[in-house]
N, C-alpha and C positions, 0 to 999 in steps of 0.2 A: 781401677775399674773402668771398663769401656762403656761408653754411652752410645746407645743405638737410637737413631732417629728414624722414625717411620713417618713418611709424609702422608697426608690425607689423600693426595692424588693416587699414590700407590695402593692404598686401601680400597678406594673407590674402584680403581681399575681392576684389582683382584676380584672384588665382589661382582663386578659386571662380567668378567670372564667366566667366573663360576656359574652365574645365572644363565649366561648364553650357552654354556656347555650343557647345563641341565635341560634347557629348553630344546636344544638340538637332539639330545638323547631321547627326550619324550616324543619329539616329532618322528624320529627314526623308528622308535618302538611302535608308534601308532600306524605308520606306513607299513611296517613289517606285519603287524597284526591284521590290517586290512587285506594285505596280499595273501596272508595265510587263510583268512576267511574265504576269499574268492577261490583259492586253490581247493579248499575243502569242499566248497560248493560244487566245483567242477568234478571232483572225485566222487562225491556222494550222490550226485544227480539232483534233479529238480525237486525231489521229495525231501530234501534236507530240512526245509522249514517244517514240514509236517512231522518229521522225525524229532525235531527239536521240541515241538509242542507236545508230542507224545512222551518224550523223556521228562518234560516238566510236569506232566499229569501224574506220573508215577509217585513222586514224593509229595506233591502239593494237592492232589485230588482232581476229580473230574471237572471241577468248575473252571479250570484253566483253559481258555480258548485261544490265547495268544501269549507270547512271552511278556507282554505288557501286564498281564494279570498275575504274574509270579511275584513272590515277595521281593523286597528290596535287595536282600543279599544275593538272590539269584539274578536280578537285573544287572548287578555289577559285573557279572561274569558272562552274561549271555546277551545276544542281540535283541533288539527291541522292535524290529520291523522285518517284513518279508524282503525288502530290497537290501537291508543291511546284511543278510546272510549271503547275498550274491556278491556284494562289493565291499563288505567290511562293516564294522559297527558305525552307526551314525554319530 
């Protein structure tokens, strides 16, 4: 029977590589999302924020005055400020 020795250094190094790759992927996704938001703003014009508020009023009622008034589940997927729709989520 062969004995395999795994050093602590290799385990730590592997964990750090996996963590740094995960962080890099999250950062890339965030930048891509922000660029997509900015592009959508350019395509849909300056009324994009008003259209977003109107779209939120349909399912959640007329008391929604901004995306910040929407329920938590909706906040996860939508922007929270007027500037965010121009440049990406804050």
